[in-house]
Every structure is written in C-alpha cells, then in structure tokens.
N, C-alpha and C positions, 0 to 999 in steps of 0.2 A: 823555507813552507814545509820540505819535504818531511822534515819531523810529522806533520798533521796524519801525513799520503796514511802510516799505519792504521792508531784508532781509526781514521774514517773507516778504512775499507773493513775492517773485525765489522766495526755496527752496520756496516751496509752487507757485510755475509749473514751477519745474525738477524737481522729486522728489515734488510729489502727497501722494497721502499717507506714503505711504512714508517722508516726514519721520520721523513722529514711532515710530516700529518703527528706524529706525537710530537716532536720538535712545537710543531703549528698551534696545537691544543695547547701547549704547557704554556704562549708566549700567550696564547689567548687567555688563557684564564688567572696570568700574574700583571695582562692588560687592566680585565675584570676589578679584578681584589684591588690593586692602585685606585686604578676610579673609585669605587664604592670608600676606600679609605680613606681620599680626597673629600668626596660628599660629605662623609661621618663630621671632616673638620672645618666645615664650611667651605671648600675651596672647590676650582673648579674643576666638575671629574675629566675634561679636557686634554688636562693637563697629562693625564697619566700617558699619555703619546707623546708628545712633542719632546723629544730629547735634553734641550737643554735647561726648559719651562718645570719639565717634571723635575732636576735635582732646587730645580731656586722654592717652589712647596715644596715640595716634601722638606727643605730646610726652614719654610717661612713654619711649618706644619707644630716642629716641634723649638721658632722661635731663635733658631741661629739666623745672622743677618747674608744675606746674601752674597756677598766677597768670601763664605766660608767656603763655597767650592769651592774657590784659585787653593785652601787649602787641601783637597781630594787628591792635588799632582806633585806635592810632596812627596819623594820615594818613599819612606818608609811607616814616617809619619801619616804620612795620609790613608795608606792597605790598611797597618796591621794598628791603629793607636786608634785613628779618629772614626773608619764607617764603622767601626765597630763600636765604640762612643755612639756613634748616632744610629742606629738600630736599639743602644737601650735607650738614648733621649728616647728614640718614637714608644717605648713600650713605655716606658714613665708620661709621654702624653697623654697613652690610653688609659690610662690608670693602672699600668702590671709594673708591679713592685717587686716579686718574690724573686729570688736568686734562680728559680729556673725558667720564669721569667727570660729570665737573660741568657743564661748557658740555651735556651730553646729557640733566643730568635739569632744569637751567632751563631749556634749549628745549622740551622732550618730555616734559614733567611724568607727565601720564596712560602713555605708552608707558612710561618707564621704569621709573613704581612696578608699570608691568605684569610688566616684564620682572624687575625685581627675585622680586616675589612670584610668578612661576610660575617661571621656572628652578632647577633645580635644585640648580647647583654653588653657589650663593649661599646660604651660614647668617650669620646670626645670629651679632655681635662683641661688643653689648656699645653698652649707651651712649657718649658720647662729647665729650658739654656737661661743663665746665666741666675737660679732662682735657689738658694737653698734646698739641701736635702732632708736637710730635717727643720720641723720647723721651731722658731724661736719662737717661746715663751712670752706675752706681750710685757714689758719693764714699762709701767706707770710712771716715771720719777721714782718707786716707794725702793729703798734697801733692806734688801733681806734680812731676817732679824737672827738672831740663832737661838729665842728664846722659846 
C-alpha cells in the first residue's frame, strides 16, 4: 500500500486538513442525492446509507433481481460491462433515453445521479430491465396487406 503514500502526501500538501472536509462534503452530497433518487422511485430513502441494501434497492429500481448483485463480482464482466449497463438502465428508468444522457452517466456518474435525484422535472417511469427497448406495434391477429 506504499504506492498510495505519494498521491496522499501530494493532496495533503495541496489542501492540508481541508481535504477531509471536501471529501466529507462530497459524501454527504452523494447520500442526499441517492436518498432523493430512491424516494422518487417509491423506495425507502434510508437504503442510501446501508451498504448491501443500497445495491439491492438500486437493482430493484431498474428492475433487475437481487441476485444480479453477485454478477458485479465477476472480474471483467462486472466492472467493464455490467456497471455502465446498469447506469444506462437507471437513465432509462427515469425517462432519459438520449445518447448524451448515456455518455454523461458513464463519464460523470456521481454528478448525473445527483442531477437525477435533485431535479424536479425528472420522474420515475418504472423498471426497464427485461423490457424491449423499442415498443412493438400491437398485432391484433391481422395480417399486413400489400395493397
């Protein structure tokens, strides 16, 4: 763990003791945003501060079963594929379906979640996992005609 000493010393020399206040403020902001996000989705907000329950509720919001939490522990699949996919599904659950939203949630995850949680014009639309991305036209037994 000695490789962490140099960045820590650099940050401590730049910010002094205020580094811990800055990090603490960021933690408080993220908990408040996640709490608000959970309440928008009609889930208990207190789940934002309980570690494992936090992820179970997060997966419930996007419609994934709780056992998908175990998939995050698969080395390459979990970190490089599943985590961004879950973030994109979170965007879709709140009605954000543009390419810009997908790029922003992957690049600026914490700030984007803060934006979803704290904005008044974003509403929860329901889980999206397992649902088709393009709605199919209702086929009532009629065959399409060529005429």
